[in-house]
Wavefront OBJ file of the C-alpha trace (Angstrom):
o trace
v -33.934 -47.568 35.030
v -31.236 -45.565 36.823
v -31.643 -44.801 40.518
v -32.106 -41.105 41.324
v -29.800 -39.774 44.031
v -29.162 -36.259 45.364
v -25.854 -34.659 44.472
v -24.579 -34.696 48.056
v -24.730 -38.515 47.766
v -23.356 -38.597 44.208
v -20.207 -36.760 45.303
v -19.185 -39.572 47.680
v -16.832 -42.334 46.620
v -19.165 -45.064 47.914
v -21.623 -44.107 45.160
v -19.351 -44.991 42.224
v -19.714 -47.989 39.956
v -23.419 -48.056 39.124
v -25.807 -46.211 36.826
v -27.354 -43.243 38.558
v -29.628 -40.308 37.839
v -29.160 -36.770 39.111
v -31.494 -33.807 38.801
v -30.576 -30.185 39.195
v -29.593 -26.894 37.629
v -26.639 -26.075 35.406
v -24.071 -23.804 36.995
v -21.578 -23.791 34.106
v -20.865 -25.532 30.797
v -17.430 -25.846 29.222
v -16.942 -27.440 25.808
v -13.779 -29.408 25.062
v -11.988 -29.584 21.733
v -12.118 -33.354 22.178
v -15.804 -33.401 21.324
v -17.412 -33.475 24.784
v -18.630 -30.990 27.393
v -18.122 -30.522 31.122
v -21.265 -29.564 33.023
v -21.324 -28.377 36.624
v -24.639 -29.432 38.184
v -26.078 -28.438 41.571
v -29.381 -29.473 43.169
v -29.111 -27.534 46.429
v -28.432 -30.602 48.589
v -24.838 -29.503 49.229
v -22.428 -26.683 48.568
v -20.322 -28.392 45.898
v -21.284 -29.191 42.313
v -21.138 -32.514 40.509
v -19.058 -32.504 37.334
v -20.768 -34.290 34.468
v -18.895 -35.311 31.343
v -21.332 -35.239 28.403
v -19.931 -36.985 25.280
v -20.524 -35.712 21.769
v -22.109 -39.063 20.863
v -25.297 -38.182 22.722
v -28.240 -37.862 20.312
v -29.071 -34.369 21.542
v -25.509 -33.158 22.055
v -25.610 -30.402 19.431
v -29.316 -29.620 19.835
v -29.403 -29.437 23.631
v -26.140 -30.001 25.509
v -24.183 -27.333 23.637
v -27.011 -24.842 24.229
v -27.071 -25.293 28.007
v -26.464 -22.148 30.048
v -26.538 -21.216 33.730
v -29.967 -21.795 35.267
v -31.197 -24.548 32.940
v -32.736 -27.525 34.738
v -31.704 -31.015 33.659
v -32.118 -34.708 34.401
v -28.927 -36.648 33.729
v -28.328 -40.393 33.706
v -24.911 -41.965 33.669
v -22.192 -43.814 35.536
v -20.547 -42.360 38.602
v -16.790 -42.900 38.535
v -13.858 -41.869 40.648
v -12.625 -38.511 39.388
v -9.014 -37.994 38.289
v -9.372 -34.245 38.880
v -8.278 -32.571 42.089
v -10.883 -31.262 44.504
v -13.625 -33.753 43.680
v -14.040 -37.399 44.599
v -16.429 -38.388 41.796
v -17.757 -37.338 38.429
v -20.525 -38.627 36.197
v -20.129 -39.890 32.636
v -23.470 -39.103 31.074
v -25.427 -41.527 28.920
v -28.468 -39.231 28.765
v -29.036 -35.503 29.256
v -32.647 -34.318 29.276
v -33.418 -30.623 29.489
v -36.438 -29.935 31.676
v -36.424 -26.134 31.595
v -34.403 -23.590 29.644
v -33.064 -20.311 31.062
v -32.617 -17.474 28.571
v -29.015 -16.271 29.040
v -30.014 -12.770 27.909
v -32.516 -12.298 30.737
v -31.378 -14.742 33.475
v -29.859 -12.366 36.070
v -27.489 -14.763 37.867
v -24.469 -14.727 35.604
v -20.796 -15.365 36.362
v -20.078 -11.887 37.676
v -20.519 -11.421 41.420
v -23.584 -9.525 42.565
v -23.807 -7.549 45.790
v -26.046 -8.869 48.555
v -28.093 -5.684 48.235
v -28.745 -6.436 44.551
v -29.601 -10.056 45.297
v -32.345 -8.926 47.693
v -34.143 -7.610 44.617
v -34.070 -11.185 43.287
v -35.033 -12.937 46.527
v -36.817 -15.606 44.452
v -33.538 -16.499 42.681
v -30.849 -15.770 45.263
v -31.036 -19.245 46.921
v -29.399 -20.544 43.715
v -26.187 -18.725 44.603
v -23.422 -20.292 46.687
v -23.887 -17.884 49.592
v -27.631 -18.160 49.968
v -27.682 -21.889 49.389
v -25.209 -22.211 52.265
v -27.249 -19.843 54.468
v -30.383 -21.899 53.828
v -28.725 -25.210 54.692
v -27.238 -23.766 57.904
v -30.598 -22.236 58.847
v -32.180 -25.654 58.331
v -29.544 -27.347 60.492
v -30.019 -24.829 63.293
v -33.794 -25.374 63.194
v -33.342 -29.148 63.345
v -30.882 -28.820 66.238
v -33.345 -26.640 68.154
v -36.088 -29.238 67.929
v -33.741 -32.136 68.712
v -32.160 -30.419 71.718
v -35.454 -29.600 73.407
v -36.969 -32.989 72.589
v -33.982 -34.737 74.156
v -34.280 -32.535 77.262
v -37.947 -33.262 77.891
v -39.507 -30.103 76.431
v -42.834 -30.267 74.588
v -43.196 -28.291 71.356
v -46.131 -25.919 71.890
v -47.771 -23.615 69.343
v -48.739 -20.220 70.721
v -50.996 -17.655 68.990
v -49.760 -15.401 66.206
v -52.788 -13.141 66.689
v -52.899 -11.844 70.262
v -54.574 -9.208 72.425
v -51.659 -8.909 74.867
v -48.379 -7.008 74.575
v -45.680 -9.181 76.128
v -42.927 -6.561 76.033
v -45.085 -3.560 76.907
v -43.369 -1.463 74.240
v -46.412 -1.013 72.022
v -44.463 -1.710 68.808
v -47.026 -4.158 67.456
v -48.814 -4.610 64.131
v -52.565 -4.270 64.423
v -54.802 -7.006 63.008
v -58.184 -5.865 61.749
v -60.942 -6.830 59.326
v -62.431 -3.325 59.366
v -62.541 -1.274 56.184
v -59.767 1.254 56.820
v -60.862 3.522 53.985
v -64.361 3.780 55.452
v -62.900 4.488 58.892
v -60.743 7.269 57.454
v -63.783 8.854 55.835
v -65.882 8.636 58.998
v -63.276 10.357 61.142
v -64.878 8.957 64.306
v -63.470 6.640 66.985
v -62.986 2.959 66.100
v -65.817 0.721 67.283
v -64.062 -2.595 67.834
v -67.380 -4.375 68.387
v -67.623 -4.444 64.600
v -64.155 -5.954 64.193
v -63.468 -9.658 63.715
v -62.293 -10.382 67.271
v -64.486 -7.779 68.991
v -61.407 -6.108 70.506
v -58.034 -4.625 69.450
v -55.703 -7.416 68.342
v -52.095 -7.554 67.152
v -49.422 -9.761 65.646
v -47.434 -11.283 68.496
v -43.990 -10.071 69.515
v -43.451 -13.161 71.681
v -45.118 -16.414 72.622
v -43.666 -16.315 76.134
v -46.751 -15.403 78.157
v -48.851 -18.120 76.540
v -45.958 -20.595 76.870
v -45.941 -19.974 80.615
v -49.498 -21.345 80.839
v -48.355 -24.666 79.394
v -45.127 -24.755 81.427
v -47.279 -24.428 84.550
v -49.112 -27.592 83.519
v -46.636 -29.723 81.576
v -43.367 -28.668 83.199
v -41.208 -27.938 80.160
v -42.346 -26.485 76.838
v -40.922 -24.423 73.993
v -42.389 -22.339 71.205
v -40.775 -21.875 67.811
v -42.531 -19.658 65.326
v -42.853 -16.272 63.623
v -43.000 -13.077 65.655
v -43.458 -9.473 64.566
v -42.340 -6.041 65.688
v -43.491 -2.727 64.199
v -40.264 -0.975 65.118
v -39.221 1.545 62.488
v -35.575 0.433 62.543
v -33.901 0.265 59.160
v -30.671 -1.365 60.363
v -28.670 -4.498 59.605
v -29.856 -6.061 62.899
v -33.638 -5.564 62.728
v -36.512 -7.283 60.947
v -40.249 -6.672 61.180
v -40.922 -10.416 60.859
v -38.586 -12.940 62.443
v -38.588 -16.373 64.075
v -38.168 -16.957 67.794
v -37.519 -20.032 69.905
v -38.685 -19.602 73.503
v -38.311 -22.395 76.068
v -40.148 -22.143 79.385
v -39.621 -24.477 82.348
v -41.508 -24.817 85.626
v -39.451 -25.166 88.817
v -36.461 -23.522 87.060
v -34.599 -20.651 88.686
v -32.117 -18.288 87.071
v -29.179 -20.686 87.531
v -31.103 -23.479 85.788
v -31.978 -21.068 82.994
v -28.355 -20.052 82.472
v -27.216 -23.664 82.251
v -29.963 -24.482 79.748
v -28.972 -21.526 77.552
v -25.278 -22.473 77.608
v -25.941 -26.128 76.804
v -28.348 -25.096 74.061
v -25.952 -22.752 72.264
v -23.070 -25.208 72.473
v -25.254 -27.922 70.940
v -26.482 -25.724 68.075
v -23.018 -24.431 67.189
v -21.419 -27.857 67.430
v -24.057 -29.378 65.145
v -23.402 -26.688 62.537
v -19.658 -27.313 62.635
v -20.121 -31.064 62.253
v -23.101 -31.332 59.879
v -22.419 -28.310 57.634
v -18.666 -28.605 57.259
v -18.515 -27.572 53.584
v -20.829 -24.596 54.090
v -18.929 -23.496 57.198
v -15.639 -23.643 55.285
v -17.181 -21.314 52.704
v -18.317 -18.848 55.377
v -14.900 -18.996 57.028
v -13.072 -18.312 53.758
v -15.401 -15.910 51.953
v -17.670 -14.205 54.512
v -15.855 -13.859 57.852
v -12.303 -15.053 58.402
v -11.890 -17.032 61.611
v -15.588 -17.861 61.983
v -14.987 -21.586 62.579
v -12.388 -20.905 65.277
v -14.744 -18.415 66.921
v -17.589 -20.954 67.081
v -15.243 -23.684 68.318
v -14.129 -21.365 71.112
v -17.742 -20.806 72.203
v -18.361 -24.562 72.157
v -15.241 -25.406 74.131
v -15.065 -22.585 76.703
v -17.218 -22.442 79.831
v -19.373 -19.320 79.784
v -18.257 -16.573 82.188
v -20.795 -15.013 84.578
v -21.021 -11.396 85.710
v -23.683 -9.164 87.210
v -24.862 -6.057 85.412
v -23.454 -3.931 88.246
v -20.001 -5.503 87.915
v -20.169 -4.999 84.145
v -20.925 -1.298 84.621
v -17.898 -1.016 86.911
v -15.700 -2.637 84.229
v -17.039 -0.412 81.455
v -16.756 2.848 83.399
v -13.239 2.132 84.663
v -11.701 0.915 81.383
v -9.918 3.245 78.990
v -12.127 2.398 76.029
v -13.962 5.225 74.247
v -17.609 4.332 73.613
v -20.050 6.070 71.317
v -22.837 5.645 73.869
v -22.150 6.776 77.461
v -22.747 4.149 80.121
v -23.902 4.399 83.724
v -25.870 2.265 86.163
v -29.498 2.134 85.043
v -28.861 2.475 81.301
v -29.198 -0.392 78.860
v -26.026 -1.836 77.367
v -25.352 -1.245 73.678
v -23.695 -3.714 71.305
v -20.352 -1.907 71.646
v -20.432 -2.414 75.434
v -21.378 -6.068 75.110
v -18.651 -6.724 72.557
v -16.019 -5.069 74.754
v -16.986 -7.341 77.629
v -16.854 -10.529 75.549
v -13.965 -9.751 73.230
v -11.596 -7.780 75.474
v -12.566 -8.352 79.089
v -13.349 -12.078 79.314
v -12.312 -13.166 75.782
v -15.248 -15.517 75.385
v -18.993 -15.952 75.924
v -20.474 -14.174 78.927
v -23.777 -14.288 80.804
v -24.814 -11.008 82.425
v -27.396 -11.125 85.222
v -29.313 -8.946 87.691
v -30.334 -5.985 85.538
v -32.106 -2.905 86.916
v -35.842 -3.503 87.106
v -36.453 -0.123 85.465
v -35.136 -1.311 82.085
v -36.722 -4.765 82.059
v -40.320 -5.988 81.460
v -42.917 -6.484 84.191
v -42.785 -10.290 84.212
v -39.182 -10.631 85.422
v -38.706 -11.672 89.058
v -37.792 -8.811 91.390
v -34.673 -9.533 93.465
v -34.421 -9.120 97.216
v -32.707 -5.743 96.815
v -35.860 -4.364 95.188
v -33.808 -2.645 92.474
v -32.823 -5.491 90.170
v -34.533 -8.445 88.506
v -33.446 -12.033 87.886
v -32.697 -11.352 84.236
v -29.943 -12.750 82.057
v -28.421 -11.873 78.696
v -26.072 -14.288 76.950
v -23.343 -12.419 75.082
v -20.982 -13.888 72.496
v -17.881 -12.425 70.817
v -18.541 -10.731 67.510
v -22.195 -9.891 68.128
v -22.987 -9.211 71.767
v -26.412 -10.324 73.007
v -27.713 -13.497 71.397
v -30.136 -14.719 74.108
v -32.274 -12.781 76.565
v -34.203 -14.400 79.398
v -35.178 -14.373 83.036
v -36.738 -16.094 85.963
v -40.401 -15.062 85.893
v -42.184 -13.318 88.754
v -44.235 -16.054 90.476
v -45.490 -13.952 93.429
v -49.006 -12.625 92.885
v -48.661 -9.385 94.819
v -45.309 -8.473 93.290
v -46.527 -9.231 89.759
v -49.604 -7.052 90.213
v -47.482 -4.219 91.567
v -45.124 -4.438 88.592
v -48.038 -4.441 86.152
v -49.458 -1.355 87.816
v -46.082 0.377 87.532
v -46.058 -0.485 83.819
v -49.597 0.942 83.515
v -50.951 -2.303 82.095
v -54.675 -3.014 82.149
v -54.716 -6.040 84.465
v -58.177 -7.063 83.271
v -56.532 -7.933 79.945
v -54.099 -10.245 81.740
v -56.430 -12.055 84.180
v -55.514 -15.394 82.632
v -51.808 -14.666 83.205
v -52.405 -13.530 86.785
v -54.376 -16.745 87.433
v -51.154 -18.714 87.044
v -50.001 -17.026 90.271
v -53.323 -17.640 92.023
v -53.577 -21.359 91.341
v -50.508 -23.443 92.168
v -47.824 -20.880 91.411
v -44.256 -22.147 90.974
v -40.875 -20.630 90.180
v -40.294 -20.799 86.438
v -37.882 -19.375 83.903
v -37.195 -19.150 80.201
v -35.435 -17.254 77.445
v -35.783 -16.133 73.852
v -33.450 -16.667 70.904
v -34.019 -15.035 67.523
v -33.394 -17.622 64.805
v -32.144 -15.021 62.345
v -29.756 -13.588 64.914
v -28.131 -16.976 65.471
v -28.000 -17.765 61.724
v -26.314 -14.411 61.207
v -23.796 -15.218 63.927
v -23.009 -18.727 62.682
v -22.626 -17.663 59.046
v -20.908 -14.326 59.603
v -23.372 -12.580 57.280
v -23.296 -8.848 57.916
v -26.983 -8.070 57.382
v -29.878 -9.903 59.012
v -31.913 -9.437 55.819
v -29.641 -11.985 54.176
v -30.403 -14.869 56.561
v -34.195 -15.002 56.093
v -35.756 -16.035 52.765
v -37.984 -12.972 52.281
v -37.053 -10.085 54.595
v -39.774 -7.805 55.945
v -38.473 -4.373 56.880
v -39.881 -0.809 56.942
v -41.166 -0.053 53.431
v -40.425 -3.548 52.139
v -42.867 -6.451 51.898
v -41.988 -7.733 48.422
v -42.625 -11.293 47.245
l 1 2 3 4 5 6 7 8 9 10 11 12 13 14 15 16 17 18 19 20 21 22 23 24 25 26 27 28 29 30 31 32 33 34 35 36 37 38 39 40 41 42 43 44 45 46 47 48 49 50 51 52 53 54 55 56 57 58 59 60 61 62 63 64 65 66 67 68 69 70 71 72 73 74 75 76 77 78 79 80 81 82 83 84 85 86 87 88 89 90 91 92 93 94 95 96 97 98 99 100 101 102 103 104 105 106 107 108 109 110 111 112 113 114 115 116 117 118 119 120 121 122 123 124 125 126 127 128 129 130 131 132 133 134 135 136 137 138 139 140 141 142 143 144 145 146 147 148 149 150 151 152 153 154 155 156 157 158 159 160 161 162 163 164 165 166 167 168 169 170 171 172 173 174 175 176 177 178 179 180 181 182 183 184 185 186 187 188 189 190 191 192 193 194 195 196 197 198 199 200 201 202 203 204 205 206 207 208 209 210 211 212 213 214 215 216 217 218 219 220 221 222 223 224 225 226 227 228 229 230 231 232 233 234 235 236 237 238 239 240 241 242 243 244 245 246 247 248 249 250 251 252 253 254 255 256 257 258 259 260 261 262 263 264 265 266 267 268 269 270 271 272 273 274 275 276 277 278 279 280 281 282 283 284 285 286 287 288 289 290 291 292 293 294 295 296 297 298 299 300 301 302 303 304 305 306 307 308 309 310 311 312 313 314 315 316 317 318 319 320 321 322 323 324 325 326 327 328 329 330 331 332 333 334 335 336 337 338 339 340 341 342 343 344 345 346 347 348 349 350 351 352 353 354 355 356 357 358 359 360 361 362 363 364 365 366 367 368 369 370 371 372 373 374 375 376 377 378 379 380 381 382 383 384 385 386 387 388 389 390 391 392 393 394 395 396 397 398 399 400 401 402 403 404 405 406 407 408 409 410 411 412 413 414 415 416 417 418 419 420 421 422 423 424 425 426 427 428 429 430 431 432 433 434 435 436 437 438 439 440 441 442 443 444 445 446 447 448 449 450 451 452 453 454 455 456 457 458 459 460 461 462 463 464
């Protein structure tokens, strides 16, 4: 019986010389006048296909092999040999071709012609079979593996925080409500909602961040990180926003802002370097077909030390340069992507960490600086995108935290557990957040964030 191997193994020269079995889907079939057929087979394990030579002597050559079309699934046995053709190290000479599932060429949508990414979103269940979305999926997987490996190697414990929560971490109110109440009955009644009849006996939401809960574990175990789905009910129909996305959020006790900045820089360099080394074929595709110069851009981020600049200094640069911006900028306003890209691409020509933002534009949990006007916040900016990481040193002083919560008009009774962390053994601590889709989009060069998550959730769209 032949040994089954994935195609990424079958395409290596060290695999030649023995009978093997591969399993996958037909990409193309080409019949030769010499009485045999060339099949291109892919199983998703790598970007490239394996060429299979199927001889006319096979018992089912006319009945099956010559009927194969794109999308058919097959199990093929044969000998792997060194290929005489350019661009491939090996090929398989088939001794058996078994069709597992047929794909009707009249109705199978993924044909030779190129489809737009917008059209492929309508076929989200089939688009991973294309070159682009197969590559996106493998890179997304590599980034996820690198995230776990990096934090494990640096002494962080993987911690699972709630998806259903009663607290609003960002204070923006853009949260999905979770309820078991009959909404139709509530609409008919027209009265106020009595949450005592609801499942959790209080208003609850889908989380926008696991940070607050992660802080509880950081203040006991030292270093933790969360990595899971988060949700935001922001009615933004843009190429940069999703309603459901994945976030990685490390939190470390006894860390200050400088420690946090170093962790973020080391983290990004590790993730990008792993992608360049482990996904070489996929990255070559992105560099050639999606965004020219992507590999060089990532290599530059890996190799260059990150520049540092305060928000105030950045405002001075932006207001004194001769660049025309769509959004006006002044001290106290939030930076837009165009401002961030100017700073990284034209001012410092590389990655940049901005710090010390005005407290008025940042959440209540960020540590207030001695000047009383700014907080120990940081944003990591990279060329081509702008912000890719946002973080801060957290406010560890009880009185200052309570004052900030009052200014934000938060009900402190809902956050007693969070305030307790400052009552009982408070310590300086810091952390940041990185959106997985945002970093996949950056690494791949894909223009729309909906194309780097398997099933995008956006306003008006929850298909599949």
